[in-house]
MARGU-507959 format. One record per residue (C-alpha): residue number from 1; residue in three letters; x, y, z. Coordinates in Angstrom, 1 decimal, decimal comma, always signed. Last residue first. Example, Ala and Ser with C-alpha at 12.3 -4.5 7.8 and 13.67 -1.06 7.14 Angstrom:
2
<i->2; aa->SER; x->+13,7; y->-1,1; z->+7,1> $
<i->1; aa->ALA; x->+12,3; y->-4,5; z->+7,8> $
END
This chain:
348
<i->348; aa->UNK; x->+12,4; y->+32,6; z->+6,5> $
<i->347; aa->UNK; x->+11,8; y->+33,8; z->+10,3> $
<i->346; aa->UNK; x->+10,1; y->+37,1; z->+9,2> $
<i->345; aa->UNK; x->+7,6; y->+35,6; z->+6,9> $
<i->344; aa->UNK; x->+6,1; y->+33,4; z->+9,4> $
<i->343; aa->UNK; x->+7,4; y->+29,8; z->+10,3> $
<i->342; aa->UNK; x->+5,2; y->+28,0; z->+12,3> $
<i->341; aa->UNK; x->+1,9; y->+29,4; z->+10,7> $
<i->340; aa->UNK; x->+3,5; y->+29,1; z->+7,6> $
<i->339; aa->UNK; x->+5,2; y->+25,5; z->+7,9> $
<i->338; aa->UNK; x->+1,3; y->+24,4; z->+9,3> $
<i->337; aa->UNK; x->-0,4; y->+25,4; z->+6,3> $
<i->336; aa->UNK; x->+2,2; y->+23,5; z->+4,0> $
<i->335; aa->UNK; x->+1,9; y->+20,2; z->+6,1> $
<i->334; aa->UNK; x->-1,7; y->+20,2; z->+5,4> $
<i->333; aa->UNK; x->-1,0; y->+16,7; z->+4,3> $
<i->332; aa->UNK; x->+2,4; y->+15,1; z->+5,0> $
<i->331; aa->UNK; x->+4,3; y->+13,5; z->+2,2> $
<i->330; aa->UNK; x->+4,8; y->+17,4; z->+0,5> $
<i->329; aa->UNK; x->+4,9; y->+17,5; z->-3,0> $
<i->328; aa->UNK; x->+8,5; y->+17,7; z->-5,5> $
<i->327; aa->UNK; x->+8,0; y->+18,3; z->-9,6> $
<i->326; aa->UNK; x->+11,1; y->+18,0; z->-11,8> $
<i->325; aa->UNK; x->+10,0; y->+14,0; z->-13,4> $
<i->324; aa->UNK; x->+6,9; y->+13,4; z->-11,5> $
<i->323; aa->UNK; x->+4,9; y->+13,1; z->-8,2> $
<i->322; aa->UNK; x->+8,7; y->+13,4; z->-6,8> $
<i->321; aa->UNK; x->+8,2; y->+13,0; z->-2,6> $
<i->320; aa->UNK; x->+8,7; y->+15,2; z->+0,0> $
<i->319; aa->UNK; x->+9,1; y->+15,0; z->+3,9> $
<i->318; aa->UNK; x->+10,0; y->+11,1; z->+3,9> $
<i->317; aa->UNK; x->+13,4; y->+11,7; z->+5,4> $
<i->316; aa->UNK; x->+15,2; y->+10,5; z->+3,0> $
<i->315; aa->UNK; x->+12,7; y->+12,4; z->+0,3> $
<i->314; aa->UNK; x->+13,9; y->+15,7; z->+2,6> $
<i->313; aa->UNK; x->+17,6; y->+14,9; z->+2,2> $
<i->312; aa->UNK; x->+17,3; y->+14,6; z->-1,6> $
<i->311; aa->UNK; x->+15,6; y->+18,2; z->-1,8> $
<i->310; aa->UNK; x->+18,3; y->+19,7; z->+0,2> $
<i->309; aa->UNK; x->+21,2; y->+18,3; z->-2,1> $
<i->308; aa->UNK; x->+19,7; y->+19,6; z->-4,8> $
<i->307; aa->UNK; x->+19,5; y->+22,8; z->-4,1> $
<i->306; aa->UNK; x->+22,4; y->+23,9; z->-5,5> $
<i->305; aa->UNK; x->+21,3; y->+22,5; z->-9,1> $
<i->304; aa->UNK; x->+17,8; y->+24,3; z->-9,3> $
<i->303; aa->UNK; x->+19,7; y->+27,6; z->-8,7> $
<i->302; aa->UNK; x->+19,0; y->+30,3; z->-5,6> $
<i->301; aa->UNK; x->+16,3; y->+32,7; z->-4,7> $
<i->300; aa->UNK; x->+14,4; y->+30,8; z->-1,8> $
<i->299; aa->UNK; x->+11,3; y->+31,6; z->-3,8> $
<i->298; aa->UNK; x->+13,2; y->+30,7; z->-7,0> $
<i->297; aa->UNK; x->+14,5; y->+27,0; z->-7,0> $
<i->296; aa->UNK; x->+10,8; y->+26,4; z->-5,7> $
<i->295; aa->UNK; x->+9,6; y->+27,5; z->-9,0> $
<i->294; aa->UNK; x->+12,7; y->+25,9; z->-10,4> $
<i->293; aa->UNK; x->+11,7; y->+22,2; z->-8,5> $
<i->292; aa->UNK; x->+8,4; y->+22,3; z->-10,3> $
<i->291; aa->UNK; x->+5,4; y->+22,6; z->-7,4> $
<i->290; aa->UNK; x->+3,2; y->+19,5; z->-5,9> $
<i->289; aa->UNK; x->+1,7; y->+21,6; z->-4,5> $
<i->288; aa->UNK; x->+0,0; y->+22,9; z->-1,4> $
<i->287; aa->UNK; x->+0,5; y->+26,3; z->-1,8> $
<i->286; aa->UNK; x->+4,0; y->+28,1; z->-3,2> $
<i->285; aa->UNK; x->+4,6; y->+29,9; z->+0,3> $
<i->284; aa->UNK; x->+4,4; y->+26,0; z->+1,3> $
<i->283; aa->UNK; x->+7,1; y->+25,1; z->-1,1> $
<i->282; aa->UNK; x->+9,4; y->+28,0; z->+0,2> $
<i->281; aa->UNK; x->+8,6; y->+27,2; z->+4,3> $
<i->280; aa->UNK; x->+9,8; y->+23,2; z->+2,7> $
<i->279; aa->UNK; x->+13,0; y->+24,5; z->+1,3> $
<i->278; aa->UNK; x->+13,6; y->+26,8; z->+4,7> $
<i->277; aa->UNK; x->+13,2; y->+24,0; z->+6,8> $
<i->276; aa->UNK; x->+15,0; y->+21,6; z->+4,8> $
<i->275; aa->UNK; x->+18,3; y->+24,3; z->+5,5> $
<i->274; aa->UNK; x->+17,7; y->+24,8; z->+9,1> $
<i->273; aa->UNK; x->+18,0; y->+21,0; z->+9,8> $
<i->272; aa->UNK; x->+14,6; y->+19,1; z->+9,8> $
<i->271; aa->UNK; x->+13,8; y->+16,4; z->+12,5> $
<i->270; aa->UNK; x->+12,1; y->+19,1; z->+14,8> $
<i->269; aa->UNK; x->+9,4; y->+19,4; z->+12,0> $
<i->268; aa->UNK; x->+8,1; y->+15,9; z->+12,1> $
<i->267; aa->UNK; x->+7,5; y->+16,2; z->+15,7> $
<i->266; aa->UNK; x->+5,8; y->+19,4; z->+15,2> $
<i->265; aa->UNK; x->+3,2; y->+17,9; z->+12,3> $
<i->264; aa->UNK; x->+1,3; y->+15,1; z->+14,3> $
<i->263; aa->UNK; x->+1,7; y->+16,9; z->+17,8> $
<i->262; aa->UNK; x->+2,2; y->+20,4; z->+18,6> $
<i->261; aa->UNK; x->+0,9; y->+21,9; z->+15,3> $
<i->260; aa->UNK; x->-1,6; y->+18,5; z->+15,9> $
<i->259; aa->UNK; x->-2,9; y->+20,2; z->+18,8> $
<i->258; aa->UNK; x->-2,9; y->+23,6; z->+18,0> $
<i->257; aa->UNK; x->-4,9; y->+22,6; z->+15,3> $
<i->256; aa->UNK; x->-7,1; y->+20,8; z->+17,4> $
<i->255; aa->UNK; x->-8,0; y->+23,3; z->+20,0> $
<i->254; aa->UNK; x->-8,9; y->+25,8; z->+17,3> $
<i->253; aa->UNK; x->-11,0; y->+24,3; z->+15,0> $
<i->252; aa->UNK; x->-13,1; y->+22,7; z->+18,2> $
<i->251; aa->UNK; x->-14,7; y->+26,5; z->+18,2> $
<i->250; aa->UNK; x->-15,1; y->+26,2; z->+14,1> $
<i->249; aa->UNK; x->-16,9; y->+22,3; z->+14,6> $
<i->248; aa->UNK; x->-18,7; y->+23,6; z->+17,6> $
<i->247; aa->UNK; x->-20,1; y->+26,5; z->+15,8> $
<i->246; aa->UNK; x->-20,7; y->+24,0; z->+12,6> $
<i->245; aa->UNK; x->-23,8; y->+22,6; z->+15,0> $
<i->244; aa->UNK; x->-23,9; y->+19,4; z->+17,1> $
<i->243; aa->UNK; x->-26,9; y->+18,2; z->+17,1> $
<i->242; aa->UNK; x->-27,0; y->+17,3; z->+19,5> $
<i->241; aa->UNK; x->-25,9; y->+19,3; z->+23,0> $
<i->240; aa->UNK; x->-23,2; y->+20,6; z->+24,7> $
<i->239; aa->UNK; x->-20,7; y->+20,5; z->+21,7> $
<i->238; aa->UNK; x->-17,4; y->+21,0; z->+22,6> $
<i->237; aa->UNK; x->-15,9; y->+17,0; z->+23,2> $
<i->236; aa->UNK; x->-17,7; y->+16,0; z->+19,8> $
<i->235; aa->UNK; x->-15,7; y->+18,6; z->+18,1> $
<i->234; aa->UNK; x->-13,0; y->+17,5; z->+19,3> $
<i->233; aa->UNK; x->-13,1; y->+13,8; z->+18,1> $
<i->232; aa->UNK; x->-15,1; y->+14,9; z->+15,3> $
<i->231; aa->UNK; x->-12,1; y->+17,4; z->+13,9> $
<i->230; aa->UNK; x->-9,2; y->+14,7; z->+15,1> $
<i->229; aa->UNK; x->-10,6; y->+11,6; z->+13,6> $
<i->228; aa->UNK; x->-11,1; y->+13,3; z->+10,2> $
<i->227; aa->UNK; x->-7,8; y->+14,9; z->+10,6> $
<i->226; aa->UNK; x->-6,6; y->+10,7; z->+10,7> $
<i->225; aa->UNK; x->-8,9; y->+10,2; z->+7,7> $
<i->224; aa->UNK; x->-8,0; y->+12,4; z->+5,2> $
<i->223; aa->UNK; x->-11,0; y->+14,0; z->+3,6> $
<i->222; aa->UNK; x->-9,8; y->+17,3; z->+2,8> $
<i->221; aa->UNK; x->-9,9; y->+17,9; z->+6,4> $
<i->220; aa->UNK; x->-11,2; y->+21,4; z->+6,6> $
<i->219; aa->UNK; x->-14,1; y->+20,7; z->+3,2> $
<i->218; aa->UNK; x->-14,7; y->+17,6; z->+5,5> $
<i->217; aa->UNK; x->-15,3; y->+19,0; z->+8,6> $
<i->216; aa->UNK; x->-17,4; y->+22,4; z->+7,4> $
<i->215; aa->UNK; x->-19,3; y->+20,2; z->+5,1> $
<i->214; aa->UNK; x->-20,0; y->+17,9; z->+8,4> $
<i->213; aa->UNK; x->-21,0; y->+21,3; z->+10,7> $
<i->212; aa->UNK; x->-23,2; y->+22,4; z->+8,1> $
<i->211; aa->UNK; x->-24,8; y->+19,1; z->+7,8> $
<i->210; aa->UNK; x->-25,5; y->+19,2; z->+11,6> $
<i->209; aa->UNK; x->-23,9; y->+16,3; z->+13,6> $
<i->208; aa->UNK; x->-25,9; y->+13,6; z->+15,0> $
<i->207; aa->UNK; x->-25,5; y->+12,3; z->+18,9> $
<i->206; aa->UNK; x->-27,4; y->+9,0; z->+19,6> $
<i->205; aa->UNK; x->-24,1; y->+6,9; z->+20,4> $
<i->204; aa->UNK; x->-24,3; y->+4,7; z->+16,6> $
<i->203; aa->UNK; x->-25,3; y->+8,0; z->+15,3> $
<i->202; aa->UNK; x->-21,7; y->+9,5; z->+16,8> $
<i->201; aa->UNK; x->-20,1; y->+6,8; z->+15,0> $
<i->200; aa->UNK; x->-22,4; y->+6,4; z->+11,1> $
<i->199; aa->UNK; x->-21,9; y->+11,1; z->+11,1> $
<i->198; aa->UNK; x->-17,7; y->+11,6; z->+11,0> $
<i->197; aa->UNK; x->-17,0; y->+8,3; z->+9,5> $
<i->196; aa->UNK; x->-20,0; y->+8,5; z->+6,8> $
<i->195; aa->UNK; x->-19,4; y->+12,3; z->+5,6> $
<i->194; aa->UNK; x->-16,2; y->+11,2; z->+4,9> $
<i->193; aa->UNK; x->-17,4; y->+8,7; z->+2,6> $
<i->192; aa->UNK; x->-19,6; y->+10,8; z->+0,8> $
<i->191; aa->UNK; x->-16,7; y->+13,4; z->+0,7> $
<i->190; aa->UNK; x->-14,7; y->+10,9; z->-1,2> $
<i->189; aa->UNK; x->-11,7; y->+9,7; z->+1,8> $
<i->188; aa->UNK; x->-8,2; y->+10,5; z->+1,2> $
<i->187; aa->UNK; x->-6,1; y->+8,2; z->-0,1> $
<i->186; aa->UNK; x->-4,5; y->+4,8; z->+0,2> $
<i->185; aa->UNK; x->-3,1; y->+3,6; z->-3,5> $
<i->184; aa->UNK; x->-2,7; y->-0,4; z->-4,2> $
<i->183; aa->UNK; x->+0,5; y->-1,2; z->-5,5> $
<i->182; aa->UNK; x->+0,8; y->-5,4; z->-6,6> $
<i->181; aa->UNK; x->+3,9; y->-6,6; z->-6,1> $
<i->180; aa->UNK; x->+5,8; y->-8,9; z->-8,5> $
<i->179; aa->UNK; x->+5,0; y->-7,5; z->-12,1> $
<i->178; aa->UNK; x->+6,2; y->-3,6; z->-11,2> $
<i->177; aa->UNK; x->+9,3; y->-5,3; z->-9,4> $
<i->176; aa->UNK; x->+10,3; y->-6,8; z->-12,4> $
<i->175; aa->UNK; x->+12,6; y->-3,7; z->-13,2> $
<i->174; aa->UNK; x->+14,6; y->-4,2; z->-9,5> $
<i->173; aa->UNK; x->+15,7; y->-1,7; z->-7,5> $
<i->172; aa->UNK; x->+14,0; y->+1,5; z->-9,8> $
<i->171; aa->UNK; x->+10,7; y->-0,5; z->-9,5> $
<i->170; aa->UNK; x->+11,5; y->-0,6; z->-5,6> $
<i->169; aa->UNK; x->+12,0; y->+2,8; z->-5,7> $
<i->168; aa->UNK; x->+9,2; y->+4,4; z->-8,1> $
<i->167; aa->UNK; x->+7,1; y->+2,2; z->-6,0> $
<i->166; aa->UNK; x->+8,2; y->+3,3; z->-3,0> $
<i->165; aa->UNK; x->+8,1; y->+6,9; z->-3,6> $
<i->164; aa->UNK; x->+4,1; y->+7,3; z->-2,3> $
<i->163; aa->UNK; x->+5,1; y->+6,4; z->+1,3> $
<i->162; aa->UNK; x->+5,2; y->+3,3; z->+2,3> $
<i->161; aa->UNK; x->+3,1; y->-0,2; z->+3,5> $
<i->160; aa->UNK; x->+3,7; y->-3,6; z->+3,0> $
<i->159; aa->UNK; x->+2,3; y->-6,9; z->+3,0> $
<i->158; aa->UNK; x->+5,3; y->-9,4; z->+1,7> $
<i->157; aa->UNK; x->+4,7; y->-13,4; z->+0,8> $
<i->156; aa->UNK; x->+6,6; y->-16,9; z->+1,8> $
<i->155; aa->UNK; x->+4,5; y->-20,1; z->+0,7> $
<i->154; aa->UNK; x->+7,7; y->-21,1; z->-2,0> $
<i->153; aa->UNK; x->+6,3; y->-20,9; z->-5,5> $
<i->152; aa->UNK; x->+10,0; y->-21,3; z->-6,2> $
<i->151; aa->UNK; x->+9,7; y->-18,9; z->-8,5> $
<i->150; aa->UNK; x->+7,7; y->-16,7; z->-6,2> $
<i->149; aa->UNK; x->+10,7; y->-17,3; z->-3,5> $
<i->148; aa->UNK; x->+13,0; y->-16,1; z->-5,8> $
<i->147; aa->UNK; x->+10,9; y->-12,8; z->-6,8> $
<i->146; aa->UNK; x->+11,0; y->-12,3; z->-2,9> $
<i->145; aa->UNK; x->+14,4; y->-13,0; z->-2,4> $
<i->144; aa->UNK; x->+15,5; y->-10,4; z->-5,0> $
<i->143; aa->UNK; x->+12,8; y->-7,7; z->-4,0> $
<i->142; aa->UNK; x->+14,3; y->-8,2; z->-0,4> $
<i->141; aa->UNK; x->+17,6; y->-8,0; z->-2,1> $
<i->140; aa->UNK; x->+17,0; y->-5,1; z->-3,7> $
<i->139; aa->UNK; x->+15,7; y->-3,3; z->-0,7> $
<i->138; aa->UNK; x->+18,0; y->-3,4; z->+1,8> $
<i->137; aa->UNK; x->+20,9; y->-2,5; z->-1,2> $
<i->136; aa->UNK; x->+19,1; y->+0,4; z->-1,6> $
<i->135; aa->UNK; x->+18,7; y->+1,5; z->+2,1> $
<i->134; aa->UNK; x->+14,5; y->+0,7; z->+3,4> $
<i->133; aa->UNK; x->+13,2; y->+4,0; z->+4,5> $
<i->132; aa->UNK; x->+10,5; y->+3,8; z->+1,9> $
<i->131; aa->UNK; x->+9,2; y->+0,3; z->+3,6> $
<i->130; aa->UNK; x->+7,6; y->+2,2; z->+6,5> $
<i->129; aa->UNK; x->+5,5; y->-0,6; z->+7,7> $
<i->128; aa->UNK; x->+6,4; y->-4,7; z->+6,6> $
<i->127; aa->UNK; x->+4,1; y->-7,2; z->+7,3> $
<i->126; aa->UNK; x->+6,0; y->-10,9; z->+6,4> $
<i->125; aa->UNK; x->+3,2; y->-13,4; z->+5,7> $
<i->124; aa->UNK; x->+5,0; y->-16,8; z->+6,2> $
<i->123; aa->UNK; x->+2,5; y->-19,3; z->+5,1> $
<i->122; aa->UNK; x->+1,2; y->-22,6; z->+6,5> $
<i->121; aa->UNK; x->+0,8; y->-26,3; z->+6,2> $
<i->120; aa->UNK; x->+3,9; y->-26,7; z->+9,0> $
<i->119; aa->UNK; x->+5,9; y->-28,4; z->+5,9> $
<i->118; aa->UNK; x->+5,1; y->-25,9; z->+3,7> $
<i->117; aa->UNK; x->+6,2; y->-22,9; z->+6,5> $
<i->116; aa->UNK; x->+9,2; y->-25,3; z->+7,0> $
<i->115; aa->UNK; x->+10,1; y->-25,0; z->+3,4> $
<i->114; aa->UNK; x->+9,3; y->-21,4; z->+3,1> $
<i->113; aa->UNK; x->+11,6; y->-20,6; z->+5,9> $
<i->112; aa->UNK; x->+14,4; y->-22,4; z->+4,0> $
<i->111; aa->UNK; x->+13,6; y->-20,5; z->+1,2> $
<i->110; aa->UNK; x->+13,6; y->-17,2; z->+3,3> $
<i->109; aa->UNK; x->+16,9; y->-17,7; z->+4,5> $
<i->108; aa->UNK; x->+18,8; y->-18,5; z->+0,6> $
<i->107; aa->UNK; x->+16,9; y->-15,3; z->-0,5> $
<i->106; aa->UNK; x->+18,3; y->-13,5; z->+2,6> $
<i->105; aa->UNK; x->+22,0; y->-14,8; z->+1,9> $
<i->104; aa->UNK; x->+22,1; y->-14,5; z->-1,5> $
<i->103; aa->UNK; x->+20,8; y->-10,5; z->-1,5> $
<i->102; aa->UNK; x->+22,7; y->-9,9; z->+1,8> $
<i->101; aa->UNK; x->+26,1; y->-11,1; z->+1,0> $
<i->100; aa->UNK; x->+27,9; y->-12,6; z->+3,9> $
<i->99; aa->UNK; x->+28,0; y->-15,8; z->+2,2> $
<i->98; aa->UNK; x->+26,3; y->-17,3; z->+5,7> $
<i->97; aa->UNK; x->+22,7; y->-18,6; z->+3,7> $
<i->96; aa->UNK; x->+23,9; y->-22,2; z->+4,9> $
<i->95; aa->UNK; x->+27,3; y->-22,9; z->+3,2> $
<i->94; aa->UNK; x->+28,7; y->-24,1; z->+6,6> $
<i->93; aa->UNK; x->+25,8; y->-24,6; z->+8,6> $
<i->92; aa->UNK; x->+24,8; y->-22,4; z->+11,9> $
<i->91; aa->UNK; x->+25,0; y->-23,8; z->+15,1> $
<i->90; aa->UNK; x->+21,6; y->-23,8; z->+17,5> $
<i->89; aa->UNK; x->+20,5; y->-21,7; z->+20,1> $
<i->88; aa->UNK; x->+20,4; y->-18,4; z->+18,5> $
<i->87; aa->UNK; x->+20,3; y->-15,0; z->+20,5> $
<i->86; aa->UNK; x->+19,7; y->-12,4; z->+18,1> $
<i->85; aa->UNK; x->+21,4; y->-8,7; z->+17,0> $
<i->84; aa->UNK; x->+22,3; y->-7,3; z->+14,2> $
<i->83; aa->UNK; x->+22,9; y->-3,7; z->+14,4> $
<i->82; aa->UNK; x->+26,6; y->-4,0; z->+13,4> $
<i->81; aa->UNK; x->+25,6; y->-4,9; z->+9,9> $
<i->80; aa->UNK; x->+28,3; y->-5,9; z->+8,0> $
<i->79; aa->UNK; x->+30,3; y->-7,6; z->+10,8> $
<i->78; aa->UNK; x->+27,3; y->-9,5; z->+11,5> $
<i->77; aa->UNK; x->+26,0; y->-10,4; z->+7,8> $
<i->76; aa->UNK; x->+27,3; y->-13,4; z->+8,3> $
<i->75; aa->UNK; x->+27,0; y->-14,6; z->+11,2> $
<i->74; aa->UNK; x->+23,9; y->-13,1; z->+11,4> $
<i->73; aa->UNK; x->+22,7; y->-15,5; z->+7,8> $
<i->72; aa->UNK; x->+24,3; y->-18,3; z->+9,3> $
<i->71; aa->UNK; x->+22,1; y->-18,7; z->+12,5> $
<i->70; aa->UNK; x->+19,5; y->-18,0; z->+10,1> $
<i->69; aa->UNK; x->+19,9; y->-20,8; z->+7,8> $
<i->68; aa->UNK; x->+20,6; y->-22,9; z->+11,2> $
<i->67; aa->UNK; x->+16,7; y->-21,7; z->+12,3> $
<i->66; aa->UNK; x->+15,7; y->-23,0; z->+8,9> $
<i->65; aa->UNK; x->+17,4; y->-26,2; z->+9,3> $
<i->64; aa->UNK; x->+15,7; y->-26,6; z->+12,6> $
<i->63; aa->UNK; x->+12,9; y->-25,3; z->+10,9> $
<i->62; aa->UNK; x->+12,8; y->-28,0; z->+8,4> $
<i->61; aa->UNK; x->+12,9; y->-30,8; z->+11,2> $
<i->60; aa->UNK; x->+10,1; y->-30,3; z->+13,6> $
<i->59; aa->UNK; x->+7,6; y->-29,0; z->+10,6> $
<i->58; aa->UNK; x->+5,3; y->-32,4; z->+10,5> $
<i->57; aa->UNK; x->+5,8; y->-32,3; z->+14,8> $
<i->56; aa->UNK; x->+4,6; y->-28,7; z->+14,7> $
<i->55; aa->UNK; x->+6,3; y->-26,8; z->+17,8> $
<i->54; aa->UNK; x->+9,2; y->-26,2; z->+15,3> $
<i->53; aa->UNK; x->+6,6; y->-23,4; z->+13,1> $
<i->52; aa->UNK; x->+6,5; y->-21,3; z->+16,6> $
<i->51; aa->UNK; x->+10,3; y->-21,2; z->+17,1> $
<i->50; aa->UNK; x->+10,5; y->-20,6; z->+13,3> $
<i->49; aa->UNK; x->+8,5; y->-17,6; z->+13,7> $
<i->48; aa->UNK; x->+10,2; y->-16,4; z->+16,6> $
<i->47; aa->UNK; x->+13,8; y->-16,9; z->+14,8> $
<i->46; aa->UNK; x->+12,0; y->-14,8; z->+11,5> $
<i->45; aa->UNK; x->+10,8; y->-11,7; z->+14,0> $
<i->44; aa->UNK; x->+14,7; y->-12,1; z->+15,7> $
<i->43; aa->UNK; x->+15,9; y->-11,7; z->+12,3> $
<i->42; aa->UNK; x->+13,9; y->-9,6; z->+10,6> $
<i->41; aa->UNK; x->+14,2; y->-6,0; z->+12,0> $
<i->40; aa->UNK; x->+18,7; y->-6,6; z->+12,8> $
<i->39; aa->UNK; x->+18,6; y->-7,7; z->+8,9> $
<i->38; aa->UNK; x->+16,8; y->-5,3; z->+7,8> $
<i->37; aa->UNK; x->+19,3; y->-2,5; z->+9,1> $
<i->36; aa->UNK; x->+18,0; y->+0,0; z->+11,8> $
<i->35; aa->UNK; x->+18,5; y->+3,8; z->+11,6> $
<i->34; aa->UNK; x->+15,9; y->+5,3; z->+9,2> $
<i->33; aa->UNK; x->+13,5; y->+2,6; z->+10,7> $
<i->32; aa->UNK; x->+11,4; y->-0,1; z->+9,0> $
<i->31; aa->UNK; x->+8,4; y->-1,3; z->+11,1> $
<i->30; aa->UNK; x->+8,3; y->-5,2; z->+11,6> $
<i->29; aa->UNK; x->+5,2; y->-7,5; z->+11,9> $
<i->28; aa->UNK; x->+5,7; y->-11,5; z->+11,7> $
<i->27; aa->UNK; x->+2,8; y->-13,8; z->+10,3> $
<i->26; aa->UNK; x->+2,5; y->-17,4; z->+10,4> $
<i->25; aa->UNK; x->-1,0; y->-17,9; z->+8,5> $
<i->24; aa->UNK; x->-4,1; y->-19,6; z->+10,5> $
<i->23; aa->UNK; x->-6,6; y->-17,7; z->+8,6> $
<i->22; aa->UNK; x->-7,0; y->-15,7; z->+11,9> $
<i->21; aa->UNK; x->-3,8; y->-14,8; z->+11,9> $
<i->20; aa->UNK; x->-4,0; y->-13,6; z->+7,7> $
<i->19; aa->UNK; x->-7,0; y->-11,7; z->+8,9> $
<i->18; aa->UNK; x->-5,5; y->-9,9; z->+11,7> $
<i->17; aa->UNK; x->-2,5; y->-9,0; z->+9,7> $
<i->16; aa->UNK; x->-4,6; y->-7,3; z->+7,5> $
<i->15; aa->UNK; x->-6,2; y->-5,6; z->+9,9> $
<i->14; aa->UNK; x->-2,8; y->-4,3; z->+11,4> $
<i->13; aa->UNK; x->-2,1; y->-3,5; z->+7,5> $
<i->12; aa->UNK; x->-5,4; y->-1,3; z->+7,3> $
<i->11; aa->UNK; x->-4,6; y->+0,6; z->+10,1> $
<i->10; aa->UNK; x->-0,7; y->+1,2; z->+9,5> $
<i->9; aa->UNK; x->-1,7; y->+2,6; z->+6,1> $
<i->8; aa->UNK; x->-4,4; y->+4,7; z->+7,3> $
<i->7; aa->UNK; x->-4,8; y->+8,2; z->+5,3> $
<i->6; aa->UNK; x->-2,5; y->+10,5; z->+8,0> $
<i->5; aa->UNK; x->+0,9; y->+10,0; z->+6,1> $
<i->4; aa->UNK; x->+1,0; y->+10,0; z->+2,2> $
<i->3; aa->UNK; x->+0,0; y->+6,7; z->+0,3> $
<i->2; aa->UNK; x->+1,3; y->+3,3; z->-1,0> $
<i->1; aa->UNK; x->-0,1; y->+0,1; z->+0,0> $
END
């Protein structure tokens, strides 16, 4: 799943994981982080999955070999990935996932785990959030391993989520990625669905929203699920009677915006360097976007080429993405409004 911040990708990913669990599949769930390697994220979770399958009599031998592969994987890559630490009670088997090459070793490891899953009459489902934070070598290795698993009809699958740039990054890593994966887009809700997201939970509690209040919430939030949740919650808390009126929404807006500024928006702003903040402030001055790189450079009084490193850093941090060549857009909805509030004209 690909989409901007606040559209519900993580919630949908967890819902899918719960359904997989209910169907009897073996699942692991991890979140990619900027300061953690893929091997360090996967190894502990894969160990737990193998140990669980080892308790099934018919899968015990395959699971033991899978754990040996994991031991070789850790031993072979520990020097390359210093954060790779996992406790294993089995010795590695020489030549099994221990080459020290992430592409080869991850492929060998997932194939062995697939063999274990087949013996256990199940499948391994890897749920990975924030996939855009994987390094180039890690993303390439993951795609390569899953491609090989598909060719071998091994019961190992990936269900992931990330920002919009993920599709291009995966296609750039391996040309066959666009055929190997589906990339459903998750975006803001249409107006009717956004109204229902506010109306239905309230009606279940015997409370209604006036039509004007609903229209105002949909307008302010632009249909983004997280913002719908926040405006709905605060409008509920402000209102003293039912129906909740547009005046209640307006009173709630001040508290909602203040809370978002101190939380949802601020945590992302605080990670930025001064040059990155100035770049985003220039984008915000131009509007919600997307914006041509030349227009952003002109707003800053700089040459486009001189801003390339700053733009690349912002993409790496997940703050912006490129919908088309030469264009830049925010990954956080309504962030342009926040930047104009927090950085006034005199401060940038």
